[in-house]
TIMITI-256016 format. One record per atom (N, C-alpha, C): x, y, z; residue in one letter. Coordinates in steps of 0.05 Angstrom, whole numbers. Layout:
<pts>
{pt {X; Y; Z}; 'A'}
...
</pts>
This chain:
<pts>
{pt {-505; 124; -214}; 'G'}
{pt {-478; 119; -224}; 'G'}
{pt {-458; 133; -206}; 'G'}
{pt {-433; 127; -210}; 'G'}
{pt {-411; 139; -195}; 'G'}
{pt {-390; 119; -186}; 'G'}
{pt {-373; 128; -167}; 'V'}
{pt {-351; 112; -157}; 'V'}
{pt {-356; 107; -127}; 'V'}
{pt {-353; 82; -119}; 'L'}
{pt {-355; 75; -91}; 'L'}
{pt {-327; 64; -83}; 'L'}
{pt {-314; 78; -65}; 'F'}
{pt {-288; 69; -55}; 'F'}
{pt {-291; 59; -26}; 'F'}
{pt {-283; 34; -21}; 'I'}
{pt {-285; 22; 5}; 'I'}
{pt {-257; 16; 15}; 'I'}
{pt {-247; 32; 33}; 'D'}
{pt {-220; 27; 45}; 'D'}
{pt {-223; 6; 67}; 'D'}
{pt {-203; -11; 70}; 'E'}
{pt {-204; -32; 90}; 'E'}
{pt {-229; -49; 87}; 'E'}
{pt {-235; -56; 62}; 'A'}
{pt {-259; -71; 55}; 'A'}
{pt {-261; -98; 69}; 'A'}
{pt {-238; -109; 76}; 'Y'}
{pt {-237; -135; 90}; 'Y'}
{pt {-251; -133; 117}; 'Y'}
{pt {-255; -109; 128}; 'A'}
{pt {-270; -106; 153}; 'A'}
{pt {-299; -115; 150}; 'A'}
{pt {-309; -116; 126}; 'L'}
{pt {-336; -126; 121}; 'L'}
{pt {-338; -156; 125}; 'L'}
{pt {-315; -170; 125}; 'S'}
{pt {-316; -199; 128}; 'S'}
{pt {-294; -208; 148}; 'S'}
{pt {-297; -199; 173}; 'P'}
{pt {-277; -207; 192}; 'P'}
{pt {-277; -237; 196}; 'P'}
{pt {-253; -248; 203}; 'E'}
{pt {-251; -277; 207}; 'E'}
{pt {-269; -287; 229}; 'E'}
{pt {-273; -270; 249}; 'D'}
{pt {-289; -278; 272}; 'D'}
{pt {-317; -264; 271}; 'D'}
{pt {-327; -262; 247}; 'S'}
{pt {-353; -247; 244}; 'S'}
{pt {-374; -260; 260}; 'S'}
{pt {-387; -244; 276}; 'G'}
{pt {-408; -254; 293}; 'G'}
{pt {-434; -242; 284}; 'G'}
{pt {-445; -224; 300}; 'R'}
{pt {-471; -212; 295}; 'R'}
{pt {-467; -185; 283}; 'R'}
{pt {-455; -183; 260}; 'D'}
{pt {-453; -157; 246}; 'D'}
{pt {-467; -159; 220}; 'D'}
{pt {-466; -138; 204}; 'F'}
{pt {-480; -137; 179}; 'F'}
{pt {-462; -138; 155}; 'F'}
{pt {-437; -147; 159}; 'G'}
{pt {-418; -149; 138}; 'G'}
{pt {-427; -166; 115}; 'G'}
{pt {-438; -190; 121}; 'K'}
{pt {-447; -208; 99}; 'K'}
{pt {-469; -194; 83}; 'K'}
{pt {-488; -182; 96}; 'E'}
{pt {-509; -168; 82}; 'E'}
{pt {-499; -145; 65}; 'E'}
{pt {-479; -131; 76}; 'A'}
{pt {-467; -109; 60}; 'A'}
{pt {-453; -120; 35}; 'A'}
{pt {-439; -142; 38}; 'I'}
{pt {-425; -154; 15}; 'I'}
{pt {-445; -164; -5}; 'I'}
{pt {-467; -177; 4}; 'D'}
{pt {-487; -186; -14}; 'D'}
{pt {-500; -163; -29}; 'D'}
{pt {-505; -141; -15}; 'T'}
{pt {-516; -117; -28}; 'T'}
{pt {-497; -105; -48}; 'T'}
{pt {-471; -105; -41}; 'L'}
{pt {-451; -94; -59}; 'L'}
{pt {-449; -111; -85}; 'L'}
{pt {-450; -137; -82}; 'V'}
{pt {-449; -155; -106}; 'V'}
{pt {-473; -149; -124}; 'V'}
{pt {-497; -147; -112}; 'K'}
{pt {-521; -141; -127}; 'K'}
{pt {-519; -114; -141}; 'K'}
{pt {-509; -94; -127}; 'L'}
{pt {-505; -67; -139}; 'L'}
{pt {-486; -69; -163}; 'L'}
{pt {-464; -83; -160}; 'M'}
{pt {-444; -85; -181}; 'M'}
{pt {-456; -100; -205}; 'M'}
{pt {-474; -119; -201}; 'E'}
{pt {-486; -133; -223}; 'E'}
{pt {-508; -117; -236}; 'E'}
{pt {-525; -106; -220}; 'D'}
{pt {-548; -91; -231}; 'D'}
{pt {-540; -65; -245}; 'D'}
{pt {-518; -53; -237}; 'H'}
{pt {-510; -27; -247}; 'H'}
{pt {-481; -27; -258}; 'H'}
{pt {-474; -49; -269}; 'R'}
{pt {-446; -53; -278}; 'R'}
{pt {-437; -32; -299}; 'R'}
{pt {-456; -21; -313}; 'E'}
{pt {-449; 0; -333}; 'E'}
{pt {-447; 28; -322}; 'E'}
{pt {-457; 31; -297}; 'A'}
{pt {-459; 58; -285}; 'A'}
{pt {-443; 62; -260}; 'A'}
{pt {-432; 41; -249}; 'V'}
{pt {-418; 44; -223}; 'V'}
{pt {-391; 31; -224}; 'V'}
{pt {-372; 44; -211}; 'V'}
{pt {-345; 33; -208}; 'V'}
{pt {-341; 29; -178}; 'V'}
{pt {-333; 5; -170}; 'V'}
{pt {-328; -2; -142}; 'V'}
{pt {-299; -8; -139}; 'V'}
{pt {-286; 6; -121}; 'I'}
{pt {-258; 2; -115}; 'I'}
{pt {-256; -6; -85}; 'I'}
{pt {-243; -29; -80}; 'V'}
{pt {-239; -38; -53}; 'V'}
{pt {-209; -38; -48}; 'V'}
{pt {-201; -31; -24}; 'A'}
{pt {-173; -29; -17}; 'A'}
{pt {-168; -40; 11}; 'A'}
{pt {-143; -49; 15}; 'G'}
{pt {-135; -59; 41}; 'G'}
{pt {-109; -75; 39}; 'G'}
{pt {-101; -86; 61}; 'Y'}
{pt {-77; -102; 62}; 'Y'}
{pt {-81; -127; 45}; 'Y'}
{pt {-59; -136; 32}; 'T'}
{pt {-61; -157; 12}; 'T'}
{pt {-73; -183; 23}; 'T'}
{pt {-63; -194; 44}; 'V'}
{pt {-73; -220; 54}; 'V'}
{pt {-103; -218; 62}; 'V'}
{pt {-110; -196; 76}; 'E'}
{pt {-137; -193; 84}; 'E'}
{pt {-156; -189; 60}; 'E'}
{pt {-146; -175; 39}; 'M'}
{pt {-163; -171; 15}; 'M'}
{pt {-166; -198; 0}; 'M'}
{pt {-146; -215; 1}; 'E'}
{pt {-149; -241; -12}; 'E'}
{pt {-171; -257; 2}; 'E'}
{pt {-173; -255; 28}; 'R'}
{pt {-194; -268; 43}; 'R'}
{pt {-221; -255; 37}; 'R'}
{pt {-222; -229; 35}; 'F'}
{pt {-247; -215; 28}; 'F'}
{pt {-258; -224; 2}; 'F'}
{pt {-240; -228; -18}; 'L'}
{pt {-249; -236; -45}; 'L'}
{pt {-261; -264; -46}; 'L'}
{pt {-256; -280; -25}; 'T'}
{pt {-266; -307; -25}; 'T'}
{pt {-291; -311; -7}; 'T'}
{pt {-300; -289; 6}; 'V'}
{pt {-322; -291; 25}; 'V'}
{pt {-349; -296; 12}; 'V'}
{pt {-352; -289; -13}; 'N'}
{pt {-377; -292; -27}; 'N'}
{pt {-370; -300; -56}; 'N'}
{pt {-383; -321; -67}; 'P'}
{pt {-375; -330; -93}; 'P'}
{pt {-376; -309; -115}; 'P'}
{pt {-393; -288; -112}; 'G'}
{pt {-395; -268; -132}; 'G'}
{pt {-375; -245; -130}; 'G'}
{pt {-361; -243; -107}; 'V'}
{pt {-344; -220; -102}; 'V'}
{pt {-320; -220; -121}; 'V'}
{pt {-304; -241; -121}; 'A'}
{pt {-280; -242; -137}; 'A'}
{pt {-285; -238; -167}; 'A'}
{pt {-307; -250; -177}; 'S'}
{pt {-313; -248; -205}; 'S'}
{pt {-322; -220; -214}; 'S'}
{pt {-329; -203; -194}; 'R'}
{pt {-338; -176; -201}; 'R'}
{pt {-315; -156; -202}; 'R'}
{pt {-292; -163; -192}; 'F'}
{pt {-269; -146; -192}; 'F'}
{pt {-250; -155; -214}; 'F'}
{pt {-248; -140; -235}; 'S'}
{pt {-233; -149; -259}; 'S'}
{pt {-203; -142; -257}; 'S'}
{pt {-195; -125; -239}; 'R'}
{pt {-167; -117; -236}; 'R'}
{pt {-158; -117; -207}; 'R'}
{pt {-135; -127; -203}; 'T'}
{pt {-122; -125; -176}; 'T'}
{pt {-96; -111; -180}; 'T'}
{pt {-92; -90; -164}; 'I'}
{pt {-67; -75; -164}; 'I'}
{pt {-54; -78; -137}; 'I'}
{pt {-30; -88; -136}; 'T'}
{pt {-15; -90; -111}; 'T'}
{pt {7; -69; -111}; 'T'}
{pt {7; -52; -91}; 'F'}
{pt {27; -31; -89}; 'F'}
{pt {49; -40; -71}; 'F'}
{pt {73; -36; -80}; 'S'}
{pt {97; -43; -63}; 'S'}
{pt {99; -23; -41}; 'S'}
{pt {112; -32; -19}; 'D'}
{pt {118; -14; 3}; 'D'}
{pt {138; 7; -6}; 'D'}
{pt {137; 30; 6}; 'Y'}
{pt {157; 50; 0}; 'Y'}
{pt {185; 41; 10}; 'Y'}
{pt {205; 48; -4}; 'V'}
{pt {233; 42; 6}; 'V'}
{pt {241; 64; 25}; 'V'}
{pt {261; 60; 42}; 'P'}
{pt {269; 80; 61}; 'P'}
{pt {273; 108; 50}; 'P'}
{pt {284; 111; 26}; 'E'}
{pt {288; 137; 14}; 'E'}
{pt {262; 151; 9}; 'E'}
{pt {242; 136; 1}; 'E'}
{pt {215; 148; -4}; 'E'}
{pt {202; 156; 22}; 'E'}
{pt {205; 139; 43}; 'L'}
{pt {194; 147; 69}; 'L'}
{pt {207; 172; 79}; 'L'}
{pt {233; 174; 75}; 'L'}
{pt {248; 199; 83}; 'L'}
{pt {236; 223; 68}; 'L'}
{pt {231; 220; 43}; 'R'}
{pt {220; 242; 27}; 'R'}
{pt {192; 251; 38}; 'R'}
{pt {177; 231; 47}; 'I'}
{pt {151; 238; 58}; 'I'}
{pt {155; 255; 83}; 'I'}
{pt {174; 247; 100}; 'V'}
{pt {179; 262; 125}; 'V'}
{pt {190; 290; 118}; 'V'}
{pt {207; 291; 98}; 'E'}
{pt {217; 317; 89}; 'E'}
{pt {195; 335; 80}; 'E'}
{pt {177; 324; 64}; 'Q'}
{pt {154; 340; 54}; 'Q'}
{pt {136; 349; 77}; 'Q'}
{pt {130; 332; 95}; 'Q'}
{pt {114; 340; 118}; 'Q'}
{pt {128; 361; 135}; 'Q'}
{pt {154; 358; 138}; 'S'}
{pt {169; 378; 153}; 'S'}
{pt {166; 406; 139}; 'S'}
{pt {170; 406; 113}; 'E'}
{pt {167; 431; 98}; 'E'}
{pt {139; 443; 101}; 'E'}
{pt {119; 426; 99}; 'E'}
{pt {91; 436; 101}; 'E'}
{pt {85; 447; 129}; 'E'}
{pt {98; 437; 149}; 'Q'}
{pt {93; 445; 177}; 'Q'}
{pt {114; 465; 186}; 'Q'}
{pt {131; 474; 168}; 'E'}
{pt {152; 494; 173}; 'E'}
{pt {173; 485; 193}; 'E'}
{pt {180; 459; 191}; 'Y'}
{pt {203; 448; 205}; 'Y'}
{pt {224; 442; 185}; 'Y'}
{pt {248; 439; 195}; 'R'}
{pt {271; 431; 178}; 'R'}
{pt {285; 408; 192}; 'R'}
{pt {299; 392; 176}; 'L'}
{pt {315; 370; 187}; 'L'}
{pt {343; 380; 193}; 'L'}
{pt {351; 377; 218}; 'G'}
{pt {377; 386; 226}; 'G'}
{pt {399; 367; 216}; 'G'}
{pt {423; 375; 221}; 'E'}
{pt {446; 359; 212}; 'E'}
{pt {445; 331; 222}; 'E'}
{pt {447; 312; 203}; 'G'}
{pt {447; 283; 210}; 'G'}
{pt {420; 271; 212}; 'G'}
{pt {399; 287; 211}; 'T'}
{pt {372; 276; 215}; 'T'}
{pt {363; 259; 191}; 'T'}
{pt {369; 268; 167}; 'G'}
{pt {362; 252; 143}; 'G'}
{pt {375; 225; 144}; 'G'}
{pt {400; 224; 150}; 'E'}
{pt {415; 199; 152}; 'E'}
{pt {403; 181; 174}; 'E'}
{pt {396; 193; 197}; 'A'}
{pt {385; 178; 219}; 'A'}
{pt {358; 167; 211}; 'A'}
{pt {342; 182; 196}; 'L'}
{pt {316; 173; 187}; 'L'}
{pt {319; 149; 168}; 'L'}
{pt {338; 151; 150}; 'L'}
{pt {343; 128; 131}; 'L'}
{pt {350; 103; 147}; 'L'}
{pt {367; 105; 167}; 'K'}
{pt {374; 82; 183}; 'K'}
{pt {350; 72; 198}; 'K'}
{pt {334; 90; 209}; 'Y'}
{pt {310; 83; 224}; 'Y'}
{pt {291; 68; 206}; 'Y'}
{pt {285; 79; 182}; 'F'}
{pt {266; 66; 164}; 'F'}
{pt {277; 39; 153}; 'F'}
{pt {303; 37; 151}; 'T'}
{pt {315; 11; 142}; 'T'}
{pt {312; -10; 163}; 'T'}
{pt {316; -2; 189}; 'A'}
{pt {314; -21; 211}; 'A'}
{pt {286; -27; 220}; 'A'}
{pt {267; -11; 212}; 'L'}
{pt {239; -14; 221}; 'L'}
{pt {228; -41; 211}; 'L'}
{pt {216; -57; 229}; 'P'}
{pt {204; -82; 220}; 'P'}
{pt {182; -77; 200}; 'P'}
{pt {182; -93; 179}; 'K'}
{pt {162; -89; 157}; 'K'}
{pt {142; -113; 157}; 'K'}
{pt {131; -120; 180}; 'G'}
{pt {112; -142; 182}; 'G'}
{pt {86; -135; 169}; 'G'}
{pt {66; -152; 173}; 'P'}
{pt {40; -149; 161}; 'P'}
{pt {25; -123; 170}; 'P'}
{pt {32; -113; 192}; 'A'}
{pt {19; -88; 202}; 'A'}
{pt {34; -63; 195}; 'A'}
{pt {55; -65; 179}; 'F'}
{pt {71; -42; 171}; 'F'}
{pt {53; -23; 156}; 'F'}
{pt {53; 3; 165}; 'G'}
{pt {35; 22; 154}; 'G'}
{pt {44; 38; 130}; 'G'}
{pt {68; 32; 120}; 'N'}
{pt {78; 45; 96}; 'N'}
{pt {78; 75; 98}; 'N'}
{pt {64; 90; 82}; 'G'}
{pt {64; 119; 83}; 'G'}
{pt {54; 129; 110}; 'G'}
{pt {35; 115; 122}; 'R'}
{pt {25; 122; 148}; 'R'}
{pt {48; 122; 169}; 'R'}
{pt {66; 103; 166}; 'T'}
{pt {89; 101; 184}; 'T'}
{pt {106; 126; 182}; 'T'}
{pt {110; 136; 158}; 'A'}
{pt {126; 161; 155}; 'A'}
{pt {112; 184; 169}; 'A'}
{pt {86; 186; 166}; 'R'}
{pt {71; 208; 179}; 'R'}
{pt {72; 205; 209}; 'R'}
{pt {69; 181; 219}; 'Q'}
{pt {70; 176; 248}; 'Q'}
{pt {97; 182; 259}; 'Q'}
{pt {118; 175; 244}; 'T'}
{pt {145; 181; 252}; 'T'}
{pt {149; 211; 254}; 'T'}
{pt {140; 226; 234}; 'F'}
{pt {143; 255; 235}; 'F'}
{pt {128; 266; 259}; 'F'}
{pt {103; 257; 264}; 'E'}
{pt {87; 267; 286}; 'E'}
{pt {101; 261; 313}; 'E'}
{pt {112; 238; 315}; 'S'}
{pt {127; 230; 339}; 'S'}
{pt {151; 248; 343}; 'S'}
{pt {165; 254; 321}; 'M'}
{pt {189; 272; 323}; 'M'}
{pt {180; 299; 332}; 'M'}
{pt {158; 309; 322}; 'V'}
{pt {149; 336; 331}; 'V'}
{pt {142; 336; 360}; 'V'}
{pt {129; 315; 370}; 'E'}
{pt {123; 313; 399}; 'E'}
{pt {148; 312; 416}; 'E'}
{pt {168; 296; 407}; 'R'}
{pt {193; 294; 422}; 'R'}
{pt {208; 320; 421}; 'R'}
{pt {207; 333; 398}; 'H'}
{pt {220; 360; 394}; 'H'}
{pt {207; 380; 414}; 'H'}
{pt {181; 380; 416}; 'A'}
{pt {167; 398; 434}; 'A'}
{pt {176; 394; 463}; 'A'}
{pt {178; 369; 471}; 'G'}
{pt {188; 363; 498}; 'G'}
{pt {216; 372; 502}; 'G'}
{pt {233; 369; 482}; 'R'}
{pt {261; 378; 484}; 'R'}
{pt {262; 408; 486}; 'R'}
{pt {248; 422; 469}; 'V'}
{pt {249; 451; 468}; 'V'}
{pt {237; 463; 493}; 'V'}
{pt {217; 450; 505}; 'A'}
{pt {204; 461; 529}; 'A'}
{pt {224; 462; 552}; 'A'}
{pt {245; 447; 551}; 'Q'}
{pt {266; 446; 572}; 'Q'}
{pt {287; 468; 569}; 'Q'}
{pt {287; 482; 546}; 'L'}
{pt {307; 502; 541}; 'L'}
{pt {299; 528; 555}; 'L'}
{pt {319; 542; 568}; 'P'}
{pt {313; 567; 581}; 'P'}
{pt {305; 590; 562}; 'P'}
{pt {318; 590; 538}; 'Q'}
{pt {312; 609; 517}; 'Q'}
{pt {312; 594; 491}; 'Q'}
{pt {296; 604; 472}; 'T'}
{pt {295; 590; 446}; 'T'}
{pt {300; 609; 423}; 'T'}
{pt {312; 598; 403}; 'S'}
{pt {317; 612; 378}; 'S'}
{pt {298; 601; 357}; 'S'}
{pt {298; 613; 334}; 'T'}
{pt {282; 602; 312}; 'T'}
{pt {291; 574; 304}; 'T'}
{pt {318; 570; 304}; 'D'}
{pt {328; 543; 298}; 'D'}
{pt {319; 523; 319}; 'D'}
{pt {319; 531; 345}; 'D'}
{pt {310; 513; 366}; 'D'}
{pt {281; 504; 360}; 'D'}
{pt {265; 522; 350}; 'L'}
{pt {237; 517; 347}; 'L'}
{pt {230; 502; 321}; 'L'}
{pt {249; 502; 302}; 'T'}
{pt {242; 491; 275}; 'T'}
{pt {259; 467; 267}; 'T'}
{pt {281; 462; 280}; 'L'}
{pt {299; 441; 271}; 'L'}
{pt {293; 415; 286}; 'L'}
{pt {290; 394; 271}; 'L'}
{pt {287; 367; 282}; 'L'}
{pt {314; 352; 280}; 'L'}
{pt {321; 339; 302}; 'Y'}
{pt {347; 326; 303}; 'Y'}
{pt {344; 296; 307}; 'Y'}
{pt {365; 280; 302}; 'P'}
{pt {364; 251; 306}; 'P'}
{pt {352; 243; 334}; 'P'}
{pt {358; 259; 354}; 'D'}
{pt {348; 253; 381}; 'D'}
{pt {317; 254; 382}; 'D'}
{pt {305; 267; 363}; 'D'}
{pt {276; 269; 362}; 'D'}
{pt {262; 245; 350}; 'D'}
{pt {278; 227; 339}; 'L'}
{pt {267; 202; 328}; 'L'}
{pt {255; 184; 350}; 'L'}
{pt {233; 171; 344}; 'P'}
{pt {222; 152; 364}; 'P'}
{pt {240; 127; 366}; 'P'}
{pt {237; 113; 387}; 'E'}
{pt {251; 87; 390}; 'E'}
{pt {240; 67; 370}; 'E'}
{pt {256; 49; 361}; 'L'}
{pt {247; 28; 343}; 'L'}
{pt {229; 9; 360}; 'L'}
{pt {207; -1; 348}; 'P'}
{pt {190; -20; 363}; 'P'}
{pt {204; -46; 368}; 'P'}
</pts>
């Protein structure tokens, strides 16, 4: 018994599946879910379109999952809060105008099928820290503010 969580479960059934063991893994998963339905919980996660394809790959898959939960993408204000939280955890602060610049950045960011949602906020923060380090390395002397404040110029370019 227990819980089995499979992130990016659609990778078990790629559209161009060749000589892999995804089909066998899915068949085994379906059997596990049937034989131990009272003792095991299986959670699969992934991008919506890919997961819809995953659920049709085997006749027994869709019928074994009784609930589907679709999470909405974060809005720009929520993505900003994620960056703020990561900044606090890493002992950085957002300098004047940076919060507003981040809101504009997240609003303008393309939200296509590959949009990473919360991952995008983390990657944006990491990119800002890298750009910040490059900027600070050019300074002849540094203060605590120089070392801890992130500014709009530290934002990555929009893709």
